MARDRENTOR-988806 format. One record per residue (C-alpha): residue number from 1; x, y, z. Coordinates in steps of 0.2 Angstrom, whole numbers, plus 2048, in hexadecimal, padded with zeros to 3 digits. Each point is the difference from the previous one (the first is absolute). Example, Ala and Ser with C-alpha at 12.3 -4.5 7.8 and 13.67 -1.06 7.14 Angstrom:
<rs>
nr->1, x->83E, y->7EA, z->827
nr->2, x->806, y->811, z->7FD
</rs>
This chain:
<rs>
nr->1, x->800, y->800, z->800
nr->2, x->807, y->811, z->7FB
nr->3, x->804, y->80C, z->80F
nr->4, x->7F5, y->810, z->801
nr->5, x->80B, y->80F, z->7FB
nr->6, x->7FE, y->813, z->802
nr->7, x->7FD, y->800, z->7ED
nr->8, x->7F1, y->7F5, z->802
nr->9, x->7F8, y->80B, z->80D
nr->10, x->804, y->80F, z->7F5
nr->11, x->7F6, y->7F8, z->7F2
nr->12, x->7F2, y->7FB, z->80B
nr->13, x->7FE, y->812, z->807
nr->14, x->805, y->809, z->7EF
nr->15, x->80E, y->80A, z->807
nr->16, x->813, y->800, z->7FE
nr->17, x->80C, y->7F4, z->808
nr->18, x->808, y->80F, z->808
nr->19, x->7F0, y->805, z->808
nr->20, x->7FD, y->7EF, z->807
nr->21, x->812, y->7FF, z->807
nr->22, x->7FF, y->811, z->809
nr->23, x->7EF, y->7FC, z->808
nr->24, x->805, y->7EE, z->806
nr->25, x->810, y->807, z->807
nr->26, x->7F7, y->80E, z->808
nr->27, x->80A, y->80D, z->7F8
nr->28, x->7FA, y->812, z->7FC
nr->29, x->7F6, y->801, z->7EF
nr->30, x->7F3, y->80B, z->7FA
nr->31, x->7F1, y->7F4, z->7FD
nr->32, x->7EE, y->801, z->806
nr->33, x->7FA, y->7F6, z->810
nr->34, x->7F5, y->7F6, z->7F4
nr->35, x->80E, y->7FA, z->7F5
nr->36, x->80B, y->7FC, z->810
nr->37, x->7F2, y->7F5, z->807
nr->38, x->7FD, y->7F8, z->7EF
nr->39, x->813, y->7FB, z->7FF
nr->40, x->800, y->7FA, z->812
nr->41, x->7F0, y->7F6, z->7FE
nr->42, x->807, y->7F8, z->7F0
nr->43, x->810, y->7FB, z->808
nr->44, x->7F7, y->7F8, z->80E
nr->45, x->7F3, y->7F7, z->7F5
nr->46, x->80E, y->7FA, z->7F4
nr->47, x->80B, y->7FA, z->80F
nr->48, x->80E, y->80A, z->7FB
nr->49, x->810, y->7FD, z->80A
nr->50, x->80F, y->80D, z->7FE
nr->51, x->810, y->7F9, z->7F9
nr->52, x->80B, y->805, z->80F
nr->53, x->810, y->7FB, z->7F7
nr->54, x->7FC, y->80C, z->7F2
nr->55, x->7FC, y->80D, z->80C
nr->56, x->810, y->7FE, z->80A
nr->57, x->80A, y->803, z->7F0
nr->58, x->7F9, y->812, z->800
nr->59, x->7FF, y->803, z->813
nr->60, x->80F, y->7F5, z->806
nr->61, x->7F5, y->7F9, z->80D
nr->62, x->7F5, y->7F1, z->802
nr->63, x->7F9, y->804, z->811
nr->64, x->804, y->7EF, z->805
nr->65, x->80C, y->7FB, z->80F
nr->66, x->807, y->7EE, z->804
nr->67, x->800, y->7F8, z->811
nr->68, x->80C, y->7F3, z->804
nr->69, x->7FC, y->7F7, z->811
nr->70, x->80A, y->7F1, z->807
nr->71, x->7F1, y->7F6, z->806
nr->72, x->7EE, y->805, z->7FC
nr->73, x->7FA, y->7F1, z->80B
nr->74, x->806, y->809, z->80F
nr->75, x->7F2, y->80A, z->806
nr->76, x->80C, y->80F, z->804
nr->77, x->804, y->802, z->7ED
nr->78, x->7EE, y->7FC, z->7FB
nr->79, x->7FA, y->80E, z->80B
nr->80, x->80E, y->80C, z->7F9
nr->81, x->7FB, y->7FB, z->7EE
nr->82, x->7EE, y->805, z->803
nr->83, x->805, y->811, z->807
nr->84, x->80C, y->803, z->7F1
nr->85, x->7F3, y->7FC, z->7F4
nr->86, x->7F3, y->80B, z->809
nr->87, x->80C, y->80F, z->801
nr->88, x->805, y->7FE, z->7ED
nr->89, x->7EE, y->800, z->7FA
nr->90, x->7FD, y->810, z->80A
nr->91, x->80F, y->808, z->7F7
nr->92, x->7FA, y->7F9, z->7EF
nr->93, x->80D, y->7F2, z->7FE
nr->94, x->7FE, y->7EE, z->7FC
nr->95, x->80B, y->7F2, z->808
nr->96, x->809, y->7F0, z->7FA
nr->97, x->803, y->7F4, z->80F
nr->98, x->80E, y->7F4, z->800
nr->99, x->804, y->7F3, z->80D
nr->100, x->812, y->7FB, z->802
nr->101, x->7FF, y->7F3, z->80E
nr->102, x->810, y->807, z->807
nr->103, x->80A, y->7FA, z->7F0
nr->104, x->80C, y->80C, z->7F8
nr->105, x->7FF, y->7F8, z->7EF
nr->106, x->7ED, y->802, z->800
nr->107, x->803, y->812, z->806
nr->108, x->80B, y->803, z->7F1
nr->109, x->7F3, y->7F8, z->7F4
nr->110, x->7F3, y->80B, z->806
nr->111, x->80B, y->810, z->800
nr->112, x->803, y->7FD, z->7EE
nr->113, x->7EE, y->7FC, z->7FC
nr->114, x->7FB, y->811, z->809
nr->115, x->80D, y->809, z->7F6
nr->116, x->7F9, y->7F9, z->7F0
nr->117, x->7EE, y->805, z->804
nr->118, x->806, y->812, z->802
nr->119, x->7FB, y->802, z->812
nr->120, x->803, y->811, z->807
nr->121, x->807, y->7FA, z->810
nr->122, x->802, y->7F1, z->80C
nr->123, x->7FC, y->7FD, z->812
nr->124, x->80D, y->7F3, z->806
nr->125, x->800, y->7F5, z->80F
nr->126, x->811, y->7F7, z->7FF
nr->127, x->800, y->7ED, z->802
nr->128, x->813, y->7FF, z->805
nr->129, x->80F, y->805, z->7F6
nr->130, x->7F7, y->80C, z->7F4
nr->131, x->80E, y->80C, z->7FC
nr->132, x->802, y->7FA, z->7EE
nr->133, x->7ED, y->801, z->7FC
nr->134, x->7FF, y->812, z->807
nr->135, x->80F, y->804, z->7F5
nr->136, x->7F7, y->7FA, z->7F1
nr->137, x->7F1, y->80C, z->804
nr->138, x->80D, y->80E, z->803
nr->139, x->809, y->7FD, z->7EF
nr->140, x->7EF, y->801, z->7F7
nr->141, x->7FC, y->810, z->809
nr->142, x->7F0, y->7F8, z->808
nr->143, x->7FC, y->809, z->811
nr->144, x->7FE, y->7F4, z->80E
nr->145, x->7FC, y->801, z->813
nr->146, x->805, y->7F2, z->80C
nr->147, x->7F3, y->7FB, z->80D
nr->148, x->802, y->7F6, z->810
nr->149, x->80F, y->7F7, z->7FA
nr->150, x->811, y->809, z->801
nr->151, x->810, y->7FD, z->7F5
nr->152, x->812, y->803, z->804
nr->153, x->802, y->810, z->7F6
nr->154, x->7EF, y->808, z->807
nr->155, x->807, y->812, z->800
nr->156, x->800, y->800, z->7ED
nr->157, x->7EE, y->7FC, z->7FE
nr->158, x->7EF, y->806, z->806
nr->159, x->7F7, y->7F5, z->80D
nr->160, x->7F2, y->7FF, z->80D
nr->161, x->803, y->7F5, z->80F
nr->162, x->7FA, y->7FD, z->812
nr->163, x->80C, y->804, z->80E
nr->164, x->805, y->7ED, z->802
nr->165, x->80E, y->802, z->80C
nr->166, x->7F5, y->80B, z->80C
nr->167, x->7F1, y->7F4, z->7FE
nr->168, x->80A, y->7F1, z->806
nr->169, x->807, y->80A, z->80E
nr->170, x->7EF, y->805, z->805
nr->171, x->7FA, y->7EE, z->800
nr->172, x->80F, y->7F9, z->80B
nr->173, x->7FE, y->80E, z->80C
nr->174, x->7ED, y->7FD, z->801
nr->175, x->803, y->7EE, z->804
nr->176, x->80D, y->804, z->80D
nr->177, x->7F5, y->80D, z->808
nr->178, x->7F3, y->7F1, z->803
nr->179, x->80E, y->7F6, z->809
nr->180, x->804, y->7F4, z->7F2
nr->181, x->813, y->7FB, z->801
nr->182, x->801, y->7F1, z->7F5
nr->183, x->7FB, y->808, z->7EF
nr->184, x->803, y->7F6, z->7F1
nr->185, x->801, y->809, z->7EF
nr->186, x->7FB, y->7F9, z->7EF
nr->187, x->808, y->80B, z->7F3
nr->188, x->7FF, y->7FF, z->7ED
nr->189, x->80E, y->7FB, z->7F4
nr->190, x->80E, y->80C, z->802
nr->191, x->803, y->800, z->7ED
nr->192, x->7F1, y->80B, z->800
nr->193, x->806, y->811, z->806
nr->194, x->7F1, y->805, z->80A
nr->195, x->801, y->7EF, z->809
nr->196, x->812, y->803, z->804
nr->197, x->7FC, y->811, z->807
nr->198, x->7F3, y->7F8, z->80B
nr->199, x->80B, y->7F2, z->806
nr->200, x->80E, y->80C, z->804
nr->201, x->7F4, y->80B, z->80A
nr->202, x->7FA, y->7F1, z->80A
nr->203, x->812, y->7FC, z->805
nr->204, x->805, y->812, z->804
nr->205, x->7F0, y->803, z->80B
nr->206, x->800, y->7EF, z->809
nr->207, x->813, y->802, z->804
nr->208, x->7FD, y->812, z->807
nr->209, x->7F2, y->7F8, z->80C
nr->210, x->80B, y->7F1, z->804
nr->211, x->7F5, y->7F4, z->7F8
nr->212, x->809, y->7FA, z->7F1
nr->213, x->802, y->7ED, z->7FD
nr->214, x->806, y->7FB, z->7EF
nr->215, x->7F7, y->7EF, z->802
nr->216, x->7EF, y->809, z->800
nr->217, x->802, y->809, z->7F0
nr->218, x->7FD, y->7F7, z->7EF
nr->219, x->7FD, y->806, z->7EE
nr->220, x->7F2, y->7F9, z->7F5
nr->221, x->7F5, y->804, z->7F1
nr->222, x->7F3, y->80E, z->801
nr->223, x->7F2, y->7F4, z->7FF
nr->224, x->7F4, y->7F5, z->80B
nr->225, x->80B, y->7F1, z->7FD
nr->226, x->80F, y->80A, z->805
nr->227, x->7F8, y->804, z->810
nr->228, x->7FB, y->7EE, z->804
nr->229, x->812, y->7F9, z->7FC
nr->230, x->808, y->80D, z->80A
nr->231, x->7F5, y->7FE, z->80F
nr->232, x->803, y->7ED, z->800
nr->233, x->813, y->803, z->7FF
nr->234, x->800, y->80D, z->80F
nr->235, x->7F6, y->7F4, z->80B
nr->236, x->80C, y->7F2, z->7FD
nr->237, x->80E, y->80B, z->806
nr->238, x->7F7, y->808, z->810
nr->239, x->7F0, y->7FC, z->80A
nr->240, x->803, y->810, z->80A
nr->241, x->7FA, y->80D, z->7F2
nr->242, x->7F3, y->80C, z->807
nr->243, x->7FE, y->80A, z->7F1
nr->244, x->803, y->7FF, z->7ED
nr->245, x->802, y->80F, z->7F5
nr->246, x->7FD, y->7FC, z->7EE
nr->247, x->806, y->80D, z->7F3
nr->248, x->7F0, y->7FE, z->7F6
nr->249, x->7EE, y->7FC, z->804
nr->250, x->7FF, y->7F2, z->7F4
nr->251, x->80E, y->7F8, z->809
nr->252, x->7F8, y->803, z->811
nr->253, x->7EF, y->7F8, z->7FA
nr->254, x->80A, y->7F1, z->7FA
nr->255, x->809, y->7FF, z->811
nr->256, x->7EF, y->802, z->809
nr->257, x->7F9, y->7F2, z->7F6
nr->258, x->80F, y->7F4, z->805
nr->259, x->7FF, y->805, z->812
nr->260, x->7ED, y->7FD, z->802
nr->261, x->801, y->7EF, z->7F7
nr->262, x->80D, y->7FB, z->80C
nr->263, x->7F7, y->805, z->810
nr->264, x->806, y->811, z->804
nr->265, x->7F5, y->80E, z->806
nr->266, x->802, y->811, z->7F9
nr->267, x->805, y->80B, z->809
nr->268, x->7FF, y->7F6, z->811
nr->269, x->80F, y->7F5, z->7FB
nr->270, x->808, y->80B, z->7F2
nr->271, x->7FD, y->812, z->7FB
nr->272, x->800, y->803, z->7ED
nr->273, x->804, y->810, z->7F8
nr->274, x->800, y->804, z->7ED
nr->275, x->805, y->80D, z->7F4
nr->276, x->7F6, y->808, z->7F2
nr->277, x->7ED, y->800, z->806
nr->278, x->7F9, y->7F7, z->7F1
nr->279, x->7ED, y->7FF, z->800
nr->280, x->801, y->7ED, z->805
nr->281, x->809, y->805, z->810
nr->282, x->7EF, y->805, z->808
nr->283, x->7F6, y->7F1, z->7FA
nr->284, x->809, y->7F2, z->80A
nr->285, x->7FD, y->7FC, z->812
nr->286, x->808, y->807, z->80A
nr->287, x->802, y->80F, z->7F5
nr->288, x->812, y->804, z->7FC
nr->289, x->80A, y->80E, z->809
nr->290, x->80B, y->807, z->7F3
nr->291, x->80B, y->80F, z->7FA
nr->292, x->7F6, y->808, z->7F3
nr->293, x->808, y->806, z->7F0
nr->294, x->7F5, y->80D, z->7F7
nr->295, x->7FD, y->7F4, z->7F1
nr->296, x->7F4, y->80B, z->7F7
nr->297, x->80A, y->810, z->803
nr->298, x->80F, y->7F7, z->7F9
nr->299, x->7F7, y->7FC, z->7F0
nr->300, x->7F8, y->810, z->7FE
nr->301, x->80F, y->80A, z->804
nr->302, x->80B, y->7F6, z->7F4
nr->303, x->7F3, y->802, z->7F2
nr->304, x->7FF, y->813, z->803
nr->305, x->813, y->802, z->800
nr->306, x->802, y->7F6, z->7F0
nr->307, x->7F3, y->80A, z->7F7
nr->308, x->808, y->811, z->806
nr->309, x->811, y->7F9, z->7F9
nr->310, x->7F8, y->7FB, z->7F0
nr->311, x->7F8, y->812, z->7FE
nr->312, x->811, y->808, z->805
nr->313, x->7F8, y->807, z->810
nr->314, x->80E, y->7FA, z->80C
nr->315, x->811, y->7F8, z->801
nr->316, x->805, y->7F0, z->808
nr->317, x->7FA, y->7FF, z->812
nr->318, x->801, y->7F3, z->80E
nr->319, x->7F0, y->800, z->80B
nr->320, x->7FF, y->7F6, z->811
nr->321, x->7F0, y->7FD, z->809
nr->322, x->7FD, y->7FD, z->812
nr->323, x->7FB, y->7EF, z->807
nr->324, x->7F3, y->7FE, z->80D
nr->325, x->7FD, y->7F3, z->80E
nr->326, x->7EE, y->7F8, z->7FF
nr->327, x->7FC, y->7F7, z->810
nr->328, x->7F4, y->7F1, z->7FF
nr->329, x->7FF, y->7F0, z->808
nr->330, x->80F, y->7F6, z->7FC
nr->331, x->80C, y->808, z->80D
nr->332, x->7FE, y->7FF, z->813
nr->333, x->809, y->809, z->80F
nr->334, x->809, y->7F2, z->809
nr->335, x->800, y->80A, z->811
</rs>
């Protein structure tokens, strides 16, 4: 079937191709309201869809941004993707969503795909060693903003992040205040920069409080399975743990599942603290106490910053957002 063109609409309404183009692109033109309505009505009835590639050749814009996320199955990134899409729509941009599964080769594939699709910019949550893929974007002069996930040369780029170091410190000090002294920590894989920062913050803070025990710290995947596996391993090392701080909520939910299945009461036997504040954290019983990242604000701010860069309204910028303790039912005061 032949694609409807501007020329087809022009013939239908009996006006010039230029007139149709100006009206459909909402550009100033001296035509009557009646003619304008006829053109818009014909375009709607004929199911006309603009050729964005052709338009981009004249405007140098496609009004499309790419999003590369490491794991869309993680509710944290699903929530973020929704916010980015909502914000982009309000600002008249479309999105192309790519899921890398923390694989840098898939990241590279998607980076090249997005460049070939002539996106105006990319929001990028790095899966790990992503410097090469960022350099590909940079070499092709495609603006990008990092979100949530750091890279080593962060000062060269724009990014929107939570204050991860402060958030972990806040969590450890909260548990300490509630008289927990055998605090285990389930960190993420240190190959991921954000996980490394959280792990280091746990070590520094627990040492400053005289709590650090290297046997009570373990790295795992940011997943429910990762939380289950890490919890099983921690309990095989020590039976005296009175609190476990997980560096993501999905890990914490996995840990809670393992503990409940093995006869532990939460928080009576072991207090549980998460990090993120995904929607699911309030759906379990007991509800999960967590250090909240401003997930929606992260996505919204990253999208707004990228579009400002695309439209030459700002230079590179690093934005850090505060975390917040959300007290629910999974942590108890031991005194």
